[in-house]
N, C-alpha and C positions, 0 to 999 in steps of 0.2 A: 504493500499500499503506500502511495507516495505521500510525503509530508507536505503540510500546508503552511505557507509563510503568513498568510492572512485569512482569518475566518469571517465568513458572512453568515447571517441567519436568514431563514426563510425559504420560500419555494419559488422556483423558476419554471415557467412554461416556455418551452422552445418548440416552434413549429418548424417543419422541414429538418428534424433533428437527426435523422438516420445517417446522412452522409454529408460530406463537404463542409461548407462553412458552419452549417447547423451543428454538425458533430464536434467541430473544433470549439465552437461556443460552449457546448455542454461540458467539454473537458475542463475549460477555464472555470466555469461555474462550479462544477464539482470539486475542482482543486480548492476552491475558496469556502467549501463547506456547505454549499446550498443543496437542498433536496430538489429534485427535478422531475418534471412531467415532459415526456418526450411525445411529440405528435408528428406523425407522418403517414403516408399511404402504406408503406411496406411494413407490415406487422413483424415479420421475420427479422428484418434488419433492425427494427426497433428493440426487440428482445435481445438481440446480440449486443446492441449498443448498451442497453441497461445492465446486462451481466458484466460487461467490460468496465463500465463506470463504478459499478459496485465493488468489483475486485480490485481495481487500481485505486480508488479514492475512498471507498467506504460509503459511498453516497446512497441515500435512499432514493430509488427511481422508480416512477410509475410510467406506463406507456398507454398510448391510445392510437390505434390504427384508424385514421380518418382522412378522407379526401377533401381538403378545404376548398376545392373548386366547386363543390356542391353548395347550393345556396343555403341549405339548411345546416351545414356543417359548423360554423361558428357558434350558433345557438346551441346545438348539440354538445359541443365542447364545453361551453359555459354551464350547461346543465349537469354535465358529467362532473365537473369540478365541484359544483355546489352539492350534488348528492354524495360526493366522497369527503366532503368537509374540508376542502382544500382551499386555504387562503393564498392567493397569488400576490407575491411580492414583486416579481419581475416578469414581464411578458416580453418575449423576443419574437417579433414577427419576421421569420426568416424564410418561411415557404414561399416559393416562386418558380416560375417556369418561363419558357420563351418559345416562340414559333419562328421558323424562318421561311421566307418565301413570299411571292406576291399575294396581296390580300385577295385579288380576283381568283386566285386558284386555291384559296383556303377554305377549310370547313367552317361555316359560320358557327356551329356549335362549339367547335374547339376555341374559336376566337373569344367567344362569350366566356367559356371556362377560364381562359387565360386571364381575362379582365377580372372575372370574379375572384380568382385565386390572388392575383398580384395586388389588386386594389380593393375589391369589395371585402374579401375575408379579413384583411389587415385592419380595414376601418371599422368593420362590424365587431371584430374580436376585441379591438381597443376599446370601443364604446361599451361593450358588455363587461369588461373587466376593471376598466379605469375608475368608475365611481367608487368601488369598494377601497381602492387604494387612497383615493381622495379623502374618503370618510375616515380611514385609519390614520391619515397624515403621513403615509410613507408609501413608497413603491417606485417602480421605474417601468417605462415602455421603451423598447429598443426596436427600431425598424431597420431591416437590412434591406438595401436597394442595390441595383446594379448601376455601374457607371455607363452602361450602354444607354441609359435614359438621356444622357447628356452628350452623346456622341452624335455628330452629323451623319445623316443618311443620305449618301451620295450614290450608292450602287444602283438604285432603280433609275437615276437620271442617266448614268453612264450606259447601262445595258438595255434600256427600254428603246424600242425602234422609233418612238415619237419623241421629238425635241420638245421638251416641257417649256423651256424659257421662252421661245417665240410665242407660244400660247398665252404666256402670262404677261409678256412685255406690253406695257401700256401704250396706246396710240398718242400720236402727237396731237396736242390741242393747245388752245389759247388758255392762259391762266384765268381763273375765276377772280373776282374781286379780293377773296381771301386767300393769301399765299398758302396758308396751312392746308387748304383743301387739295392742294396740287400733288401731295405725296412727295415721293422721292424723286423730284425734278429739279433742274437748275435754271436759273435765270440767265438768259442770253445777255451778255454785256451790252449796255446802252439801249436796251429794248424792253418793252413790258411783257413780251410774250415769253412762253416757256417751252422747252423741249425735253424729251424723254432722256434719262441718263442712259449711257452707253451699256449695251449687253455685256454680261461677264464672259470671260473666255470659255469656249467650248470644252466640256470635260471629256477626256479621252480614257 
């Protein structure tokens, strides 16, 4: 059993806890002495993770196999926690997924499930568990997100047969009385008319 440098009290619920970032987070929390509730779709992996955390850190670990992309899942998790008498001190919203490919070729049901998991479940589960933390005067909510949300998406422009910029480029027109209505346009020197800004270089 590994020694603990710092001890914390309470229970942490970690979603997407079976593998990857979620599994790493559970190890850090177990090392600090927290009891854990692991939530993920794969029950077998959850049980294996629970045994390992108990053996290495002596943590008390509960598991719940649950697909949080289902709309009723957050409420089921909250009900399960209440029924087991579990007071949650830390909620880690780590469960998430991604889909690759054009939207036109995607399964609408899978897209809806993606949004329900990445955004809906996180928001609903937080709203379900946060009030008790506020009432007790202690607790924490940690939301894990991908840096992909902040990355520019250029591949569809490069590979799509249609050139998107010419379709979006504004037509030349005279300026309205209010310059702020003209959008991203530049005033021609010595003239009251306006022209469109130059198109960006073609992506290759």
